[in-house]
N, C-alpha and C positions, 0 to 999 in steps of 0.2 A: 565247558560247563558254564552256564550263565551265572552272573552275580546273584540272581534270585536263588539259584540252586546252592551256590557256595554259602549264601547267608542264611540258610535254613536253620543254622544253630541258634538263630535269634528269632523272636516271635514275629518280626516284620516280614520274614521270608515266606515264599509261596509253598503251601503244603503239597501242591501238585508234584513238586520235584523232590519230595522228602526221600524217596528211594534212592536218589543220586548222592545223598550226603553220607559220608563215611563217619564212623564214630571216631572219637579222639584216639582211641587205642589203635584203630585201623590205620590212622594217619601216622602212627609212630610217635605221637606226642606223649610226653610223660604223664602218667596218671596223677590226678590231683591228690594232695595229702588231705585226708579227712579225719575228723574226730567225731565220735568216739573211737572207732576201731578201724585203723588203716586197712586191715585185711577184709573188712566188711564189704559186700557188694554195693556198688553205687547204683541205687535205685531211687525213683522219684515217687514211690508210693509206700504206704504203711497202713497197718490195721487201725481200727477205730481208736479215737481219743478216749481217755477216761478222766472224768473230772472228780470222781470220788476216789477214796483211797484204793490203790491197786490191790490185787489179790496178794495175800501174804504168802511168801514162799519160804521154805525152810533152809535153802542153801543156794549158793550161786549156781550149782549144777541144776537145781530145779528151775532156776530162772532161765537158764538156757533151754531147758525142755519146754518152757512156756513160749519160747520164741522171742524172749526179751534179750536184745543184744547187750553184751556187757560194755560198760563204759570204761575206757582206758584210765589208767591211774592219773594221767595228765588232766583229764577232764572231770575227775571226781571232785566232789566238794571238799574244800580244805577246812581245817579246824580253825575257826576264827579266834578261838582262845589262845592259839599259838602265835598270834601276832600277824597272821595273814589277813590283810584287809581287802583281798581281791573280790570278796562277795559284794562289796559296795563301790568298787572302783569302776571307772569307765561309764559307758552309757548302754542302755538297752539297744538291741540290734535295730529296732525300728527307728530309733533316733539317729543311729549311725547311718542307716540307709537314707533317711530323710536328708541328712546333710550331704551325703555323697551324691544324691540325685538332684536336690533342689536348693542347695545353699546358694544365696544370691551372688556370691563371689566365685566359689570354686565348684559348684554343683554341675552335674552333667548337663542338665537342661538350662543352665544359666550361661552357657558359653555363647560368645558373640556369633560364632558360626553355628547356627541352630542345627540340631541333629535331624530335624524333620525335613525331608526333601520334597520338592514339588516338580510337576511335569508341566512344561510350557503349553503343550497342545495335548488335548485328550487323545487317547488311543482310539483309532478307527477300527473297532473290532470286526465290523462287517467286511473289511478288506483283508482280514487275516485268513489264511487257509485253515488253520486248526491249532492244536496245542503247541506244536513245535514252533509255528510262526509266532504265536503269542509269547512263548518263552524268549524267542529272539528279539521281539519288540521290547519286552521288559528288560532284557539284557542291555540293549542299546541305551535305554533310558537310565539304567543304573550306571553305565559307563560315564555318563555325563554329570553324575553327581559328585559332590565333594564327599566329606565324611558324613554321609547321611543315609537314611533308609526311607522307604516309601510305605505309606499305610494303604490299606485297601480302599479307603475313601478317596485317596489320591489316584491310585491305579485305575479305579473305575469311575472317575469323575466324568460327568456330573451324576451318573446313574445311581451310585450308592447313596449320595446325599438326597437325591430325589425320592428314593425309596423310603428313607426315614421321614422325609417331609410328607409323603402320602399317608404313611401310618399316623403321624402326629396330627395331620389335618383331619383325617377320618375320626380319630378319637375326640378331637376338639369340637368338631361339628356335632358329634353324638352327645357329648357330655357337658360342654361349656358354652357354646355359642348361644343357645336359646336362653341362657341365664344372663346374657349380656357381658360376659367376661371377655377381655381381649385375649389373643393368643400370646402366651408368655412362655418363652423357652430360655432355659439356662444351659449353656454347654460348658462342661468341665474339661479343661485341657484341650482346647480346640485346635492346637497345633498351628499350622500355617493358615488356617481360616478357610480351607477348601470346603469343609462341610457346611460352615455357616453361609458361605457365598452361594453354594449350590442349593441349599435349603431355602434361602430367602428369595433367590431368583425363581424357584419353582412356585413358591407361594404367591409371589407378585404376579406371575403369569397366569396361574390357574385359579387363584382366589384373591383378586385385587382388593375386594372389600375386607377380607380378613387381613391382608397385608397392611392395609391402612391403619389397623389397630393392633399390629404385632409389635411385641417387645422381645428382642433377642439379645441376651446378655451372655458374654463369654467370661468365665471365671478362670483366669490364667495366672500361673505362678511365675512364668518366665517373662521378663521384660522384652527380650528379643522376639519371642514368639507372639507376644501381644501386639507388638508393632507390625510384625509380618501379617498377622490376621487382619488388623485394621486396614492395611493397604489392599489386601486381597478382597475384602468385602466392599471397600470403596470403589475399587476398579470394576468389580462385578456388577454393582448396582448403579453406580454413577457414571461409569465410563462413557456410555453412549449418550446419556442425557447431557453431560458436561460438554462433550464435543459439539453437540448440536446447539447448545444454548449458552455458549461461553459469554456472549455479549449481553445476556439477559441477567444483569446484576440484581434484578428485582426478585429473582427466585428466592423464596423464603426458606425452603427446606430441600433436603436431598433424601433420596430413598435410603441411603445408608444410615440415616439418622435413627432408623429402627434398631440399629446395632450399636452395642456399647461393650466396653471391656472393663471388668473389675479386676484389678491387680491384687492377687492374694492367693492363699492356700484354701482350696475349697473345703478341706477338712477342718479349717479353723472357723469357729462360729462367728468370729468378728468380721469375716469377709462377707457375710450375708446381711449384715445390718439387723434391723428389727425383724422379728418373726412376722411372717405374712401367710395367712391361711387361704389366700386366693389360689385357685387351681393353676397349676403350671406343669411344664414338662422339663425334665432334667436329662440331658443327653451326655453320655460318657462313652466315647468310642476309643478303644485301646487306652483306657485310663487305669482300670483296675489292676492290670499286670504290673504297672510301675508303682503301685502303692506299697509302702514299706510293710514288712512283716516282722514278727517276732519269732525267734527260734527257741524251742523248748527241747530239753534233753532228759531222757529217762535214766535215772541213776539211783544208787543206794540212798535210802532215806536217811536223813540226819538222825543221829542217836538222841533219844529223849525218853522221859518216863511215859509219854503218851503215844509213842510210836508203835504202831501195829504192823505196818507194811514195811517190807524191805526195799521197795522201789517207790520213787516219787518223781514228779517232774521238776526240773530246774530251768530257770530262765537264763538266757544268754546275754552277757554283757561284753562289750568290745572296749578294749583299752589300747593305748600305745605303749609298747614295751620299751622302756628307757634304754635297755641294753642293745637291742637290735634296731630300734627306731621303726618297728613294723607293728601294724595292728594285729592283735591276737584276741581270740575269744576265750572266755572262761565261763564255767557253768557251776558256780559255787553257791548260788542263791536260789532257794526254793521258790517255786512259782508263787508270786504274790501280787504282781502288777494287776490292778483291777481290770484294765482293758483286756489284757491277755487272758485273764480268768474268764471274762465274758465271752471272748472269742473261743476259748476252749470249750465252754459249756454249749455254745451254739454248734460247734463242730460235733460234739458228742450227741446232741439232739439230731443232727443230720444223719449221723451214722446209725442211730437207732431207727430212724424213719426208713433209711435205706434197707436195713436188715429186715424190717417188718414187711416192706414192699417187695422184697426179693422173692422170686419164685423158688420152688424147691430145686428145680434144675439149676438155676443160677447159684443157689447156695452150695450145691454139691460141686459145681464147677469152681466156685470161688475157694472152697475148702481145699480142693485138689490143687489149685494153683498156688495157694499159700503153703501147702505141704511140700510141693516140688520146688517152689521158688520163694522161700521165706523172705519177706520184705524186712526192711529195717524198722523195728519198732522204737528204736531209741531216740529218733530225731523227728521233729515235725516243725513246719513253718506255719505260724498262725496268721491269718489275714487281719491283723489288728488295724492296719491302715484303712482297709476297706470298712471294717466295722465302725471306726471313728468317723469316716465320711458319711456312712449311712445314718449314724446317730445325729450328726450335724444336720443332714438334710431333713430328717424327720422333725428336728427341733426348729429349724429355720423356715422350712417350707413344708409344713405337715401334709399338705394336699398335693404334693408333687407326684408325678408318674415318671418312673425311671425307664430310660431306654439305654441299655448298656450292651455293648458288643465287645467281645474279647476272645482270646485264645483259651480253649479249655484243655489243651495239652500242648507240650513243647517237645520237639524231637531232640535227642542227643543230650539229655540232662545227665550229668555225671556226679553232681553233688548228691550225697545220700540224704534221705529223709523224705517224708511226705510233703508234697507241694514244693519241692526244692526248686530254686530258680536257675535260670541260665544267666551267664555273665559274659558279655562280649564287648570288645573295643572295636571301633570302626576305622577303616582306611578309605582312601578315595575310591570312587567307582562302586560304592555300595558293598565293598568287601568287608568281611568281619573276621575278627580273631577271637576265638574262644579263650576264656580265662578260667583257671581252675578254682578261683575264689573271688569273692567280692571284697576281700580285705586288701587286695593289691590294686594299683592304678586307680585309686579312689578319685572320683570326679571325672575320670576319663572313660569309664565303662558304664554300659547300660546294664541294669540289673532288673530282670523281669520274671514274673511268676505266672504259672498257669492259674486259671480261674476255675475252681470247682463250682459249677453253676447250681448244683443241688444245695451246696452249702451257702452259696450266695443268697438263695431264696430264704434259707433259715436265718442267715445273718440279718437280712432285711426285716424279717418278722421280729427277730430279737431286738433290733434297733428301734422298731416302732414301739415295742413294749417298754423299752428302757426309758425312752424320752417322756418326760412328764408333760401332760396337757392341762395342768392346773391353771396356767396363765391365760385362760379364756381363749385358747387356740382351738378352733373347731376343725374337725376332720371330715373330709368328704365321705369316707367309708372306713369304719373301724376294722373291717376285715382285711388283714394283710394277705396279699396274694401276689403271685408272680408267675408269668408264663415263660417257659424256656423253649426256645426254638433254635434249630440249626440255622446257620446263615442261609443255606439253600432254601429251607422252608420259608424263612422270612422273605427272601428275595423273590421266590416264586409267587408270593402273594402280593408284594408291594412294589416290586421293581418292574421296569420295562425290560424284560429279559430278552426280547428280540433285539434290542439295541446293543447287547453285549455278546450275541451269538456270532461265532465265526462261520465261515462258509462250509466247514465240514459238519457243523452242528455242535461242535464243542463250545461250551459256554463257561468261560473262566469265572464269571460272577457267581455261578452256581457250583462249579466243580473245583475251582481253586479255593484255597483257604478253607479246606474241609474241616480243619481243626479249630473252627471258630463258631461261636454261638451268640444268640441274643437273649437278654433278660428283659422282660417287659412287665413292669409292676402296675 
């Protein structure tokens, strides 16, 4: 079995080989300990969120009848009057995950040995016989890696980046060029710089006049990846010119001067400087899945004179247990964080829209599915990191157009709850080791979430409404909109699909990574 197949537990792996991956239980590994209810099925979906007070039920038995999973005594809110201060100790889960992934010293992406792998030479797809040959070629490249994974833009270079460049160039010429604006692109989390290099080389070759007035900026939180990306772009754009004109010291500029790196967190408003209403594009490839989330748990409502419902949502905090020296979660604080509340409201709006749009047949099928396989209603992961990023973008670059690509589903999720993540540590050769929790091996494990693209569209609309435009910031179009496409549909329109076809007709650019989509705002 190839490393690509073995690594399907993580989002970086190829969906083509999903059927070859066994579940954790099938491999004989111990089941993860989960809360609220250890005996509850480990599923990654749940019914709709509720932002208003839940339905009042008369007894715990009635709660079970409604499909609301009971919260174990360990996870239930504690009485703060009894001296238990856990409700305010520790940090929100999104802050814990931010530190685990992005801390400058100990974060997963801050390691000197960057987790993003590269391929020295592009795969010659036309020389491959078919799917099996492609899997072997990918396996060979994984074997050469250290503790790294490969992204689709790396596996399909330069064709993936060129497809994005064609799309962006098309919209730029339609919407911006006639108004005299330069082509301005911001890439968030550009990794090893493979996309930026391929994008800029395509524009230079096919639209040199546009390239001459292009500004491409990478917003990167990792020092190591920022340095890697700079080298990749410099080598791609200046390599040939420098070798031919080494002795010409009079050369005033280099093609790579169109590229720059801003070190910082893209979700941090300070990383973007002053607000700029000029039109631009923001590219985020495999970024959303690594954005931190908040976890909410449905449990008994706190007692009080105004309490009408017996269930309410509680936010999750993480603290270090002084007795065991291990990180633990507690759910003793009613949901009050403003960002989480906004994310919950947007998710509720998305659920409502989905229910209204669902056909009668789909509603019947969904009801039957939930009756036969009742999902966990008690746990949900809210995309607060994504919402914060979108709000920052709408405030800093209000006329941006977002090009985001990510995984809409992940195989082998064992953590319970809607939108639950996968957690994996890496070994040499592209191998991965699944972990039952994100509370262990902090800083050594990748934590990634599936992206619900219907909710992403609603989050984007909500972020646009939330951000104030009172500071004389003009918008290109007040109508928030977003198009959702499968990766296959996007590539069929914008990629050179003949360049990635094998001799049998199998085309991995179109047929692999079937669990990915594009969001185009």
